[in-house]
C-alpha positions in Angstrom: -11.9 14.4 -52.5 -9.2 16.3 -54.3 -8.8 20.1 -54.5 -6.6 22.3 -56.6 -3.6 23.8 -54.9 -3.3 27.6 -55.0 -0.4 27.3 -57.4 -2.1 24.9 -59.8 -2.8 27.5 -62.5 0.8 28.8 -62.4 2.2 25.2 -62.6 0.1 24.4 -65.6 0.8 27.7 -67.3 4.5 27.1 -67.0 4.0 23.5 -68.3 2.1 24.8 -71.4 4.9 27.4 -72.0 7.6 24.8 -71.6 5.9 22.4 -73.9 6.0 24.9 -76.8 2.6 23.6 -78.0 -0.1 25.9 -79.2 -3.2 26.2 -77.1 -5.4 25.1 -80.0 -3.4 21.9 -80.3 -3.6 21.2 -76.6 -7.3 21.9 -76.6 -7.9 19.5 -79.4 -5.9 16.7 -77.7 -7.7 17.0 -74.4 -11.2 17.3 -76.0 -12.2 20.9 -75.3 -12.6 24.0 -77.5 -9.8 26.4 -77.9 -11.8 29.2 -76.4 -12.6 27.2 -73.3 -9.0 26.1 -73.0 -7.7 29.7 -73.4 -10.0 31.2 -70.8 -8.9 28.5 -68.3 -5.1 28.6 -69.0 -5.0 32.4 -69.0 -7.0 32.7 -65.8 -9.8 34.7 -67.3 -12.1 32.1 -65.8 -11.4 30.0 -62.7 -9.5 26.8 -63.5 -11.8 23.8 -63.0 -10.6 20.6 -61.4 -11.6 18.7 -64.5 -9.6 21.0 -66.8 -6.6 21.0 -64.5 -6.5 17.2 -64.4 -6.8 17.0 -68.2 -4.0 19.5 -68.8 -1.8 17.9 -66.2 -2.2 14.4 -67.7 -1.6 15.6 -71.2 1.4 17.7 -70.3 3.0 15.1 -67.9 2.6 17.2 -64.8 2.4 15.0 -61.7 -1.0 15.3 -60.0 0.7 16.0 -56.6 2.0 19.3 -58.1 -1.6 20.6 -58.6 -3.8 18.6 -56.3 -4.1 18.6 -52.5 
C-alpha cells in the first residue's frame, strides 16, 4: 500500500506554481471542483492520496517524489 511522503504537499505546490496554470484549470482537468482542489493544494484540508496522485499525474510529477 502506498502512503504520501511528508513532503508531498510541498512538492505538488511547487509543481503547480512552476506550471503557471490556474487552480481552476487544473481542477477541471483532473475532475474535481475548484473549491476542493484549492483546499487540498493550499493545505487547508489534508491532502488525500487520491488527490495527490491525480495532481502528480497531471503535472508530470514522478510518483516516487510523493509516495513511499
